[in-house]
N, C-alpha and C positions, 0 to 999 in steps of 0.2 A: 504494500500500500504506500502511496505517496503521502507526504505530509499534508498536502492539500485536501486529501480525503477526510481529514479529521478537523479541518479548520472550522471554527464556530460551533462545533458540537457541544462544547462545555463552557462557552464564554460567560454564562450567567450562573455557574455552579456556586459561586460564593454568595449569591443572592437567594439561593434556594431556601424557601420557607419551610422549615422543619418543625415538627411538634416540640412543644416546650419540654425541657428536661427539668423536672421539679427537684427540689432539694429539701433537706431537713437539717436542723441545727445540731452540730456536733458537740456533744457534752464533754468530749475529751480532746478539745483543740490544743490543750497544753502538751499532749503526747504526740510523738512522732511514730506513726504506724502506717501500714500499707493495706489497701483494699484491692483485691483482684476480682474482676468481673470477666467471665468467659461467656461468649455467645457462640456456641458450637454449630448452630444451624442458620447462620446469617445468609440472606440472599439479597441480591440486587440484580440489575439488568445491564448487560453489555450495551453501551450506547451505540455501538456500530452495528451489531448483528441483531439486537433485540432478544438475544437468548439469555437465560438466567445464569448468573454467576453465584457460586456457593463459596462460603468462606467461614473460617473460624476467626472471630475478633476477640482479642484479649486486651483488657484495659487494666493497667496497674496505676494506682494513684495514692498519694498521701493527702488525706483531707486536711483542710485548715479549719475554717469555721462552719463549713457546710459539707454534707454527704449527699450523694446522689440517691434519689428515691427510685427504687427499682422498677415499679410498675410503669412509671412515666418513661423510664429509660427503655423498657421493653417496647412500649408503644413508639418511641423514637426510632428504635432499630427496625421495627416492622414497617415503618414508613418507607424505607428504601426498597422494599420488595418490588415495587413497580416503577422505580426510578432508574433511568439509564445514567450510569455514572462510571467514570474510570476509577480503577482501584486506588490510584494515587490521590485523586480528588476526594474520594470517599473518606479515606483515613484522615486527610487534612481537614475536611469539613467537620468530621466527628470531633477532632481535636479542638477546632475553633468553638463549636457549640458546647462542648464539655467545659472548656475554660470559661466561657461566658456565663454558664449557669453555676457550676460547682466551685470555681475559683480555688483549685487545689494548690498545695505547696509544689507538687510536681505531678506530672501524669505522662504515661507512655501508652500509646495505642498501637497495637500490632494487628495487622490483617494478613492472614495466610489464605490465599485464594486457591481453590481447586485448580488442577491443571487445565489449561486451555491451549490447544495446539501442542500439547506435550510439555508445557512450561508452567510450573507452579510459581506464582508471584507472591512475595511477602513484602508488605509496605509497613514501615513504622514511622511514627512522628511523636515528638515529645516536647514537653515544656517543663522548665524548672524556674521557680521564682527566684528573684535575686535577693 
């Protein structure tokens, strides 16, 4: 495929309106600890072919004043089932949305996507507060 085949396909991905990620007050904000979230059956759509992409998404974070509310986060992840999005864009969009809502000390999001064309793709993005 030529680069031009993908031009404009994802130009508005950063403006994608996703469901709200709700939070609750962390009563142990004075402690440094880690929370791991695993989404073993994540799905989205390939923006080029329209075929489903399957992945395992792993989120590791250290909460500050807030923790992610799991039901709202599940609804957030389900939103992507019908969204055409590149793997790289998905992980970075999740990172931006998670940071905006949860405001953790640090977070790392890793997406391992099932093979497509014989290639497994793993994308990770992270943030550490200063």
